[in-house]
Biopython code that builds the backbone (N, CA, C, O; Angstrom):
import numpy as np
from Bio.PDB.StructureBuilder import StructureBuilder

atoms = [
    (1, "UNK", "N", (0.837, -1.171, 0.000)),
    (1, "UNK", "CA", (0.000, 0.000, 0.000)),
    (1, "UNK", "C", (0.883, 1.235, 0.000)),
    (1, "UNK", "O", (1.951, 1.231, 0.612)),
    (2, "UNK", "N", (0.460, 2.270, -0.664)),
    (2, "UNK", "CA", (1.192, 3.538, -0.622)),
    (2, "UNK", "C", (0.854, 4.212, 0.706)),
    (2, "UNK", "O", (-0.252, 4.076, 1.229)),
    (3, "UNK", "N", (1.803, 4.919, 1.218)),
    (3, "UNK", "CA", (1.667, 5.428, 2.562)),
    (3, "UNK", "C", (2.370, 6.774, 2.670)),
    (3, "UNK", "O", (3.361, 7.025, 1.984)),
    (4, "UNK", "N", (1.862, 7.620, 3.520)),
    (4, "UNK", "CA", (2.498, 8.910, 3.751)),
    (4, "UNK", "C", (3.239, 8.874, 5.083)),
    (4, "UNK", "O", (2.950, 9.670, 5.976)),
    (5, "UNK", "N", (4.181, 7.966, 5.217)),
    (5, "UNK", "CA", (4.972, 7.877, 6.434)),
    (5, "UNK", "C", (5.978, 9.012, 6.418)),
    (5, "UNK", "O", (6.785, 9.129, 5.496)),
    (6, "UNK", "N", (5.924, 9.844, 7.441)),
    (6, "UNK", "CA", (6.797, 11.011, 7.471)),
    (6, "UNK", "C", (7.934, 10.889, 8.466)),
    (6, "UNK", "O", (8.891, 11.661, 8.403)),
    (7, "UNK", "N", (7.850, 9.929, 9.389)),
    (7, "UNK", "CA", (8.922, 9.774, 10.365)),
    (7, "UNK", "C", (8.881, 8.372, 10.968)),
    (7, "UNK", "O", (7.970, 7.589, 10.701)),
    (8, "UNK", "N", (9.881, 8.078, 11.780)),
    (8, "UNK", "CA", (9.972, 6.759, 12.398)),
    (8, "UNK", "C", (8.795, 6.465, 13.315)),
    (8, "UNK", "O", (8.346, 5.322, 13.403)),
    (9, "UNK", "N", (8.290, 7.491, 14.001)),
    (9, "UNK", "CA", (7.153, 7.285, 14.902)),
    (9, "UNK", "C", (5.922, 6.822, 14.116)),
    (9, "UNK", "O", (5.190, 5.947, 14.578)),
    (10, "UNK", "N", (5.694, 7.392, 12.951)),
    (10, "UNK", "CA", (4.566, 6.985, 12.113)),
    (10, "UNK", "C", (4.769, 5.557, 11.610)),
    (10, "UNK", "O", (3.820, 4.775, 11.552)),
    (11, "UNK", "N", (5.978, 5.227, 11.255)),
    (11, "UNK", "CA", (6.284, 3.871, 10.810)),
    (11, "UNK", "C", (5.984, 2.881, 11.939)),
    (11, "UNK", "O", (5.386, 1.831, 11.703)),
    (12, "UNK", "N", (6.396, 3.214, 13.159)),
    (12, "UNK", "CA", (6.147, 2.333, 14.302)),
    (12, "UNK", "C", (4.656, 2.251, 14.615)),
    (12, "UNK", "O", (4.171, 1.191, 15.010)),
    (13, "UNK", "N", (3.925, 3.343, 14.449)),
    (13, "UNK", "CA", (2.472, 3.287, 14.675)),
    (13, "UNK", "C", (1.826, 2.280, 13.722)),
    (13, "UNK", "O", (0.894, 1.574, 14.106)),
    (14, "UNK", "N", (2.311, 2.214, 12.497)),
    (14, "UNK", "CA", (1.796, 1.237, 11.538)),
    (14, "UNK", "C", (2.117, -0.187, 11.994)),
    (14, "UNK", "O", (1.277, -1.076, 11.862)),
    (15, "UNK", "N", (3.302, -0.413, 12.522)),
    (15, "UNK", "CA", (3.673, -1.733, 13.024)),
    (15, "UNK", "C", (2.811, -2.116, 14.228)),
    (15, "UNK", "O", (2.377, -3.262, 14.339)),
    (16, "UNK", "N", (2.566, -1.176, 15.117)),
    (16, "UNK", "CA", (1.726, -1.430, 16.289)),
    (16, "UNK", "C", (0.292, -1.757, 15.852)),
    (16, "UNK", "O", (-0.341, -2.653, 16.408)),
    (17, "UNK", "N", (-0.204, -1.037, 14.870)),
    (17, "UNK", "CA", (-1.555, -1.315, 14.362)),
    (17, "UNK", "C", (-1.634, -2.711, 13.753)),
    (17, "UNK", "O", (-2.636, -3.406, 13.920)),
    (18, "UNK", "N", (-0.583, -3.124, 13.049)),
    (18, "UNK", "CA", (-0.562, -4.471, 12.473)),
    (18, "UNK", "C", (-0.593, -5.515, 13.583)),
    (18, "UNK", "O", (-1.307, -6.512, 13.476)),
    (19, "UNK", "N", (0.172, -5.296, 14.644)),
    (19, "UNK", "CA", (0.196, -6.230, 15.772)),
    (19, "UNK", "C", (-1.183, -6.356, 16.405)),
    (19, "UNK", "O", (-1.610, -7.454, 16.763)),
    (20, "UNK", "N", (-1.863, -5.254, 16.538)),
    (20, "UNK", "CA", (-3.184, -5.266, 17.175)),
    (20, "UNK", "C", (-4.191, -6.133, 16.427)),
    (20, "UNK", "O", (-5.143, -6.636, 17.024)),
    (21, "UNK", "N", (-3.987, -6.309, 15.132)),
    (21, "UNK", "CA", (-4.947, -7.101, 14.347)),
    (21, "UNK", "C", (-4.875, -8.589, 14.672)),
    (21, "UNK", "O", (-5.805, -9.331, 14.355)),
    (22, "UNK", "N", (-3.784, -9.039, 15.300)),
    (22, "UNK", "CA", (-3.639, -10.464, 15.611)),
    (22, "UNK", "C", (-3.547, -10.718, 17.118)),
    (22, "UNK", "O", (-3.128, -11.792, 17.548)),
    (23, "UNK", "N", (-3.931, -9.749, 17.891)),
    (23, "UNK", "CA", (-3.776, -9.828, 19.346)),
    (23, "UNK", "C", (-4.377, -11.095, 19.947)),
    (23, "UNK", "O", (-3.798, -11.662, 20.874)),
    (24, "UNK", "N", (-5.495, -11.542, 19.456)),
    (24, "UNK", "CA", (-6.182, -12.689, 20.059)),
    (24, "UNK", "C", (-5.838, -14.028, 19.410)),
    (24, "UNK", "O", (-6.402, -15.055, 19.787)),
    (25, "UNK", "N", (-4.919, -14.034, 18.439)),
    (25, "UNK", "CA", (-4.716, -15.277, 17.687)),
    (25, "UNK", "C", (-3.301, -15.843, 17.744)),
    (25, "UNK", "O", (-3.017, -16.821, 17.053)),
    (26, "UNK", "N", (-2.412, -15.273, 18.533)),
    (26, "UNK", "CA", (-1.016, -15.720, 18.493)),
    (26, "UNK", "C", (-0.543, -16.449, 19.746)),
    (26, "UNK", "O", (0.566, -16.982, 19.762)),
    (27, "UNK", "N", (-1.350, -16.483, 20.781)),
    (27, "UNK", "CA", (-0.937, -17.109, 22.047)),
    (27, "UNK", "C", (-0.514, -18.558, 21.817)),
    (27, "UNK", "O", (-1.180, -19.273, 21.068)),
    (28, "UNK", "N", (0.543, -18.995, 22.423)),
    (28, "UNK", "CA", (1.296, -18.344, 23.501)),
    (28, "UNK", "C", (2.394, -17.406, 22.997)),
    (28, "UNK", "O", (3.144, -16.853, 23.802)),
    (29, "UNK", "N", (2.501, -17.219, 21.688)),
    (29, "UNK", "CA", (3.495, -16.303, 21.135)),
    (29, "UNK", "C", (3.030, -14.862, 21.315)),
    (29, "UNK", "O", (1.828, -14.611, 21.413)),
    (30, "UNK", "N", (3.962, -13.914, 21.358)),
    (30, "UNK", "CA", (3.560, -12.507, 21.440)),
    (30, "UNK", "C", (2.932, -12.043, 20.132)),
    (30, "UNK", "O", (3.250, -12.563, 19.062)),
    (31, "UNK", "N", (2.059, -11.084, 20.222)),
    (31, "UNK", "CA", (1.452, -10.491, 19.023)),
    (31, "UNK", "C", (2.356, -9.355, 18.560)),
    (31, "UNK", "O", (2.546, -8.357, 19.255)),
    (32, "UNK", "N", (2.905, -9.542, 17.365)),
    (32, "UNK", "CA", (3.929, -8.639, 16.840)),
    (32, "UNK", "C", (3.497, -8.129, 15.471)),
    (32, "UNK", "O", (2.867, -8.851, 14.698)),
    (33, "UNK", "N", (3.838, -6.896, 15.183)),
    (33, "UNK", "CA", (3.621, -6.314, 13.865)),
    (33, "UNK", "C", (4.945, -5.856, 13.287)),
    (33, "UNK", "O", (5.862, -5.481, 14.019)),
    (34, "UNK", "N", (5.034, -5.890, 11.976)),
    (34, "UNK", "CA", (6.239, -5.418, 11.289)),
    (34, "UNK", "C", (5.815, -4.759, 9.981)),
    (34, "UNK", "O", (4.844, -5.172, 9.348)),
    (35, "UNK", "N", (6.548, -3.744, 9.595)),
    (35, "UNK", "CA", (6.289, -3.076, 8.325)),
    (35, "UNK", "C", (7.605, -2.819, 7.605)),
    (35, "UNK", "O", (8.626, -2.515, 8.222)),
    (36, "UNK", "N", (7.551, -2.947, 6.301)),
    (36, "UNK", "CA", (8.688, -2.641, 5.430)),
    (36, "UNK", "C", (8.289, -1.425, 4.609)),
    (36, "UNK", "O", (7.241, -1.426, 3.964)),
    (37, "UNK", "N", (9.107, -0.402, 4.628)),
    (37, "UNK", "CA", (8.874, 0.800, 3.831)),
    (37, "UNK", "C", (9.952, 0.863, 2.767)),
    (37, "UNK", "O", (11.134, 1.009, 3.077)),
    (38, "UNK", "N", (9.537, 0.752, 1.494)),
    (38, "UNK", "CA", (10.538, 0.782, 0.422)),
    (38, "UNK", "C", (10.826, 2.216, -0.014)),
    (38, "UNK", "O", (10.163, 3.154, 0.427)),
    (39, "UNK", "N", (11.799, 2.369, -0.865)),
    (39, "UNK", "CA", (12.236, 3.706, -1.281)),
    (39, "UNK", "C", (11.177, 4.452, -2.080)),
    (39, "UNK", "O", (11.254, 5.674, -2.210)),
    (40, "UNK", "N", (10.204, 3.750, -2.610)),
    (40, "UNK", "CA", (9.117, 4.383, -3.353)),
    (40, "UNK", "C", (7.940, 4.781, -2.485)),
    (40, "UNK", "O", (6.940, 5.286, -2.994)),
    (41, "UNK", "N", (8.042, 4.559, -1.167)),
    (41, "UNK", "CA", (6.970, 4.944, -0.255)),
    (41, "UNK", "C", (5.903, 3.877, -0.077)),
    (41, "UNK", "O", (4.866, 4.140, 0.532)),
    (42, "UNK", "N", (6.138, 2.675, -0.599)),
    (42, "UNK", "CA", (5.172, 1.592, -0.426)),
    (42, "UNK", "C", (5.425, 0.912, 0.911)),
    (42, "UNK", "O", (6.568, 0.694, 1.313)),
    (43, "UNK", "N", (4.332, 0.584, 1.588)),
    (43, "UNK", "CA", (4.393, -0.030, 2.899)),
    (43, "UNK", "C", (3.880, -1.459, 2.790)),
    (43, "UNK", "O", (2.793, -1.700, 2.265)),
    (44, "UNK", "N", (4.662, -2.394, 3.283)),
    (44, "UNK", "CA", (4.308, -3.810, 3.268)),
    (44, "UNK", "C", (4.165, -4.246, 4.722)),
    (44, "UNK", "O", (5.087, -4.076, 5.520)),
    (45, "UNK", "N", (3.023, -4.802, 5.059)),
    (45, "UNK", "CA", (2.671, -5.055, 6.448)),
    (45, "UNK", "C", (2.671, -6.553, 6.746)),
    (45, "UNK", "O", (2.260, -7.364, 5.916)),
    (46, "UNK", "N", (3.134, -6.903, 7.932)),
    (46, "UNK", "CA", (3.081, -8.280, 8.394)),
    (46, "UNK", "C", (2.710, -8.331, 9.862)),
    (46, "UNK", "O", (2.988, -7.400, 10.618)),
    (47, "UNK", "N", (2.081, -9.424, 10.257)),
    (47, "UNK", "CA", (1.739, -9.660, 11.656)),
    (47, "UNK", "C", (1.982, -11.135, 11.954)),
    (47, "UNK", "O", (1.884, -11.981, 11.065)),
    (48, "UNK", "N", (2.293, -11.431, 13.194)),
    (48, "UNK", "CA", (2.577, -12.795, 13.594)),
    (48, "UNK", "C", (1.399, -13.709, 13.265)),
    (48, "UNK", "O", (0.243, -13.378, 13.529)),
    (49, "UNK", "N", (1.715, -14.852, 12.689)),
    (49, "UNK", "CA", (0.695, -15.850, 12.390)),
    (49, "UNK", "C", (0.483, -16.724, 13.626)),
    (49, "UNK", "O", (1.291, -16.680, 14.553)),
    (50, "UNK", "N", (-0.590, -17.516, 13.654)),
    (50, "UNK", "CA", (-0.806, -18.412, 14.802)),
    (50, "UNK", "C", (0.396, -19.322, 15.027)),
    (50, "UNK", "O", (1.223, -19.482, 14.129)),
    (51, "UNK", "N", (0.508, -19.923, 16.218)),
    (51, "UNK", "CA", (1.659, -20.765, 16.546)),
    (51, "UNK", "C", (2.014, -21.744, 15.427)),
    (51, "UNK", "O", (1.154, -22.412, 14.854)),
    (52, "UNK", "N", (3.321, -21.801, 15.140)),
    (52, "UNK", "CA", (3.818, -22.640, 14.057)),
    (52, "UNK", "C", (3.937, -21.902, 12.741)),
    (52, "UNK", "O", (4.603, -22.371, 11.818)),
    (53, "UNK", "N", (3.290, -20.745, 12.650)),
    (53, "UNK", "CA", (3.340, -19.926, 11.437)),
    (53, "UNK", "C", (4.484, -18.937, 11.483)),
    (53, "UNK", "O", (5.278, -18.919, 12.424)),
    (54, "UNK", "N", (4.552, -18.125, 10.465)),
    (54, "UNK", "CA", (5.637, -17.150, 10.327)),
    (54, "UNK", "C", (5.502, -16.001, 11.329)),
    (54, "UNK", "O", (4.404, -15.617, 11.732)),
    (55, "UNK", "N", (6.653, -15.477, 11.710)),
    (55, "UNK", "CA", (6.681, -14.287, 12.551)),
    (55, "UNK", "C", (6.390, -13.059, 11.690)),
    (55, "UNK", "O", (6.466, -13.117, 10.462)),
    (56, "UNK", "N", (6.061, -11.962, 12.338)),
    (56, "UNK", "CA", (5.651, -10.739, 11.638)),
    (56, "UNK", "C", (6.696, -10.247, 10.641)),
    (56, "UNK", "O", (6.354, -9.822, 9.538)),
    (57, "UNK", "N", (7.960, -10.306, 11.027)),
    (57, "UNK", "CA", (9.010, -9.819, 10.142)),
    (57, "UNK", "C", (9.048, -10.615, 8.845)),
    (57, "UNK", "O", (9.220, -10.052, 7.763)),
    (58, "UNK", "N", (8.885, -11.927, 8.964)),
    (58, "UNK", "CA", (8.914, -12.793, 7.789)),
    (58, "UNK", "C", (7.720, -12.512, 6.892)),
    (58, "UNK", "O", (7.859, -12.469, 5.670)),
    (59, "UNK", "N", (6.545, -12.319, 7.485)),
    (59, "UNK", "CA", (5.350, -12.011, 6.694)),
    (59, "UNK", "C", (5.558, -10.707, 5.927)),
    (59, "UNK", "O", (5.254, -10.630, 4.736)),
    (60, "UNK", "N", (6.074, -9.683, 6.606)),
    (60, "UNK", "CA", (6.298, -8.394, 5.944)),
    (60, "UNK", "C", (7.349, -8.515, 4.837)),
    (60, "UNK", "O", (7.177, -7.958, 3.753)),
    (61, "UNK", "N", (8.429, -9.237, 5.109)),
    (61, "UNK", "CA", (9.482, -9.399, 4.098)),
    (61, "UNK", "C", (8.969, -10.176, 2.887)),
    (61, "UNK", "O", (9.272, -9.820, 1.748)),
    (62, "UNK", "N", (8.202, -11.227, 3.124)),
    (62, "UNK", "CA", (7.637, -12.004, 2.011)),
    (62, "UNK", "C", (6.683, -11.149, 1.185)),
    (62, "UNK", "O", (6.671, -11.223, -0.044)),
    (63, "UNK", "N", (5.891, -10.345, 1.869)),
    (63, "UNK", "CA", (4.945, -9.463, 1.165)),
    (63, "UNK", "C", (5.703, -8.455, 0.307)),
    (63, "UNK", "O", (5.292, -8.159, -0.815)),
    (64, "UNK", "N", (6.793, -7.935, 0.824)),
    (64, "UNK", "CA", (7.585, -6.948, 0.090)),
    (64, "UNK", "C", (8.357, -7.570, -1.064)),
    (64, "UNK", "O", (8.575, -6.924, -2.089)),
    (65, "UNK", "N", (8.767, -8.815, -0.904)),
    (65, "UNK", "CA", (9.552, -9.470, -1.955)),
    (65, "UNK", "C", (10.837, -8.705, -2.233)),
    (65, "UNK", "O", (11.542, -8.304, -1.307)),
    (66, "UNK", "N", (11.137, -8.507, -3.499)),
    (66, "UNK", "CA", (12.371, -7.830, -3.907)),
    (66, "UNK", "C", (12.422, -6.386, -3.420)),
    (66, "UNK", "O", (13.508, -5.821, -3.289)),
    (67, "UNK", "N", (11.274, -5.783, -3.150)),
    (67, "UNK", "CA", (11.245, -4.398, -2.671)),
    (67, "UNK", "C", (11.858, -4.258, -1.279)),
    (67, "UNK", "O", (12.152, -3.143, -0.846)),
    (68, "UNK", "N", (12.054, -5.373, -0.571)),
    (68, "UNK", "CA", (12.636, -5.316, 0.770)),
    (68, "UNK", "C", (14.120, -4.953, 0.748)),
    (68, "UNK", "O", (14.646, -4.447, 1.739)),
    (69, "UNK", "N", (14.793, -5.205, -0.361)),
    (69, "UNK", "CA", (16.229, -4.895, -0.449)),
    (69, "UNK", "C", (16.447, -3.391, -0.289)),
    (69, "UNK", "O", (15.938, -2.598, -1.081)),
    (70, "UNK", "N", (17.194, -3.007, 0.725)),
    (70, "UNK", "CA", (17.497, -1.607, 0.969)),
    (70, "UNK", "C", (16.372, -0.821, 1.624)),
    (70, "UNK", "O", (16.493, 0.390, 1.811)),
    (71, "UNK", "N", (15.285, -1.488, 1.974)),
    (71, "UNK", "CA", (14.133, -0.817, 2.584)),
    (71, "UNK", "C", (14.342, -0.661, 4.087)),
    (71, "UNK", "O", (15.331, -1.136, 4.645)),
    (72, "UNK", "N", (13.404, 0.005, 4.721)),
    (72, "UNK", "CA", (13.407, 0.182, 6.168)),
    (72, "UNK", "C", (12.406, -0.779, 6.771)),
    (72, "UNK", "O", (11.284, -0.899, 6.278)),
    (73, "UNK", "N", (12.802, -1.471, 7.842)),
    (73, "UNK", "CA", (11.928, -2.396, 8.553)),
    (73, "UNK", "C", (11.702, -1.873, 9.955)),
    (73, "UNK", "O", (12.650, -1.506, 10.650)),
    (74, "UNK", "N", (10.446, -1.839, 10.371)),
    (74, "UNK", "CA", (10.113, -1.520, 11.762)),
    (74, "UNK", "C", (9.328, -2.689, 12.317)),
    (74, "UNK", "O", (8.435, -3.218, 11.655)),
    (75, "UNK", "N", (9.661, -3.095, 13.536)),
    (75, "UNK", "CA", (8.968, -4.203, 14.175)),
    (75, "UNK", "C", (8.763, -3.888, 15.648)),
    (75, "UNK", "O", (9.548, -3.162, 16.257)),
    (76, "UNK", "N", (7.693, -4.445, 16.211)),
    (76, "UNK", "CA", (7.332, -4.120, 17.588)),
    (76, "UNK", "C", (8.042, -4.980, 18.620)),
    (76, "UNK", "O", (7.864, -4.766, 19.819)),
    (77, "UNK", "N", (8.833, -5.938, 18.190)),
    (77, "UNK", "CA", (9.609, -6.778, 19.101)),
    (77, "UNK", "C", (10.924, -7.108, 18.419)),
    (77, "UNK", "O", (10.973, -7.273, 17.200)),
    (78, "UNK", "N", (11.986, -7.203, 19.200)),
    (78, "UNK", "CA", (13.273, -7.495, 18.570)),
    (78, "UNK", "C", (13.189, -8.821, 17.825)),
    (78, "UNK", "O", (12.594, -9.777, 18.322)),
    (79, "UNK", "N", (13.783, -8.883, 16.634)),
    (79, "UNK", "CA", (13.749, -10.111, 15.840)),
    (79, "UNK", "C", (14.455, -11.258, 16.568)),
    (79, "UNK", "O", (15.503, -11.067, 17.186)),
    (80, "UNK", "N", (13.868, -12.439, 16.483)),
    (80, "UNK", "CA", (14.470, -13.595, 17.150)),
    (80, "UNK", "C", (15.753, -14.003, 16.431)),
    (80, "UNK", "O", (15.936, -13.729, 15.245)),
    (81, "UNK", "N", (16.634, -14.662, 17.176)),
    (81, "UNK", "CA", (17.882, -15.126, 16.578)),
    (81, "UNK", "C", (18.139, -16.595, 16.914)),
    (81, "UNK", "O", (19.275, -17.066, 16.855)),
    (82, "UNK", "N", (17.077, -17.308, 17.264)),
    (82, "UNK", "CA", (17.218, -18.714, 17.631)),
    (82, "UNK", "C", (16.429, -19.605, 16.662)),
    (82, "UNK", "O", (15.574, -19.135, 15.911)),
    (83, "UNK", "N", (16.739, -20.880, 16.704)),
    (83, "UNK", "CA", (16.009, -21.866, 15.909)),
    (83, "UNK", "C", (14.973, -22.514, 16.811)),
    (83, "UNK", "O", (15.306, -23.087, 17.849)),
    (84, "UNK", "N", (13.718, -22.417, 16.407)),
    (84, "UNK", "CA", (12.621, -23.065, 17.120)),
    (84, "UNK", "C", (11.729, -23.703, 16.069)),
    (84, "UNK", "O", (12.206, -24.432, 15.198)),
    (85, "UNK", "N", (10.435, -23.428, 16.152)),
    (85, "UNK", "CA", (9.524, -23.924, 15.114)),
    (85, "UNK", "C", (9.761, -23.211, 13.787)),
    (85, "UNK", "O", (9.429, -23.724, 12.718)),
    (86, "UNK", "N", (10.339, -22.025, 13.879)),
    (86, "UNK", "CA", (10.681, -21.261, 12.672)),
    (86, "UNK", "C", (12.152, -20.890, 12.741)),
    (86, "UNK", "O", (12.768, -20.978, 13.803)),
    (87, "UNK", "N", (12.711, -20.481, 11.627)),
    (87, "UNK", "CA", (14.106, -20.043, 11.618)),
    (87, "UNK", "C", (14.251, -18.655, 12.204)),
    (87, "UNK", "O", (13.251, -17.985, 12.462)),
    (88, "UNK", "N", (15.473, -18.214, 12.416)),
    (88, "UNK", "CA", (15.725, -16.903, 13.019)),
    (88, "UNK", "C", (15.310, -15.742, 12.096)),
    (88, "UNK", "O", (15.719, -15.675, 10.937)),
    (89, "UNK", "N", (14.504, -14.851, 12.630)),
    (89, "UNK", "CA", (14.092, -13.668, 11.880)),
    (89, "UNK", "C", (15.291, -12.771, 11.582)),
    (89, "UNK", "O", (15.368, -12.162, 10.514)),
    (90, "UNK", "N", (16.225, -12.692, 12.528)),
    (90, "UNK", "CA", (17.396, -11.836, 12.332)),
    (90, "UNK", "C", (18.147, -12.244, 11.067)),
    (90, "UNK", "O", (18.585, -11.384, 10.302)),
    (91, "UNK", "N", (18.299, -13.543, 10.841)),
    (91, "UNK", "CA", (18.984, -14.007, 9.640)),
    (91, "UNK", "C", (18.218, -13.639, 8.372)),
    (91, "UNK", "O", (18.815, -13.248, 7.370)),
    (92, "UNK", "N", (16.894, -13.767, 8.422)),
    (92, "UNK", "CA", (16.071, -13.425, 7.250)),
    (92, "UNK", "C", (16.170, -11.941, 6.930)),
    (92, "UNK", "O", (16.193, -11.557, 5.761)),
    (93, "UNK", "N", (16.228, -11.117, 7.948)),
    (93, "UNK", "CA", (16.347, -9.669, 7.734)),
    (93, "UNK", "C", (17.700, -9.347, 7.096)),
    (93, "UNK", "O", (17.772, -8.547, 6.164)),
    (94, "UNK", "N", (18.745, -9.955, 7.588)),
    (94, "UNK", "CA", (20.073, -9.733, 7.023)),
    (94, "UNK", "C", (20.121, -10.179, 5.573)),
    (94, "UNK", "O", (20.657, -9.473, 4.719)),
    (95, "UNK", "N", (19.558, -11.354, 5.292)),
    (95, "UNK", "CA", (19.542, -11.887, 3.922)),
    (95, "UNK", "C", (18.793, -10.945, 3.004)),
    (95, "UNK", "O", (18.669, -11.216, 1.809)),
]
sb = StructureBuilder()
sb.init_structure("model")
sb.init_model(0)
sb.init_chain("A")
sb.init_seg("    ")
for serial, (resi, resn, name, xyz) in enumerate(atoms, 1):
    if name == "N":
        sb.init_residue(resn, " ", resi, " ")
    sb.init_atom(name, np.array(xyz, "f"), 0.0, 1.0, " ", f" {name:<3s}", serial, name[0])
structure = sb.get_structure()
């Protein structure tokens, strides 16, 4: 979606809003939102999927596809760096 994000606070508000949409469906995992803002001003949104599904960062990165390269990512929780049911989000962000 095209977006008029003017600062980091607005970007984070979008991530928080994304998290709120899954508040009741992620337990026991935290409800997290993530957004990718590309250089063209397009915003790609992700939220944590139910247990066993992708984390918010992965959903946002997949939605952005190639547009994620060089883009800005905001997330409401630090990206995980461990192997569990899913791979580390930190590695996916770096990639």
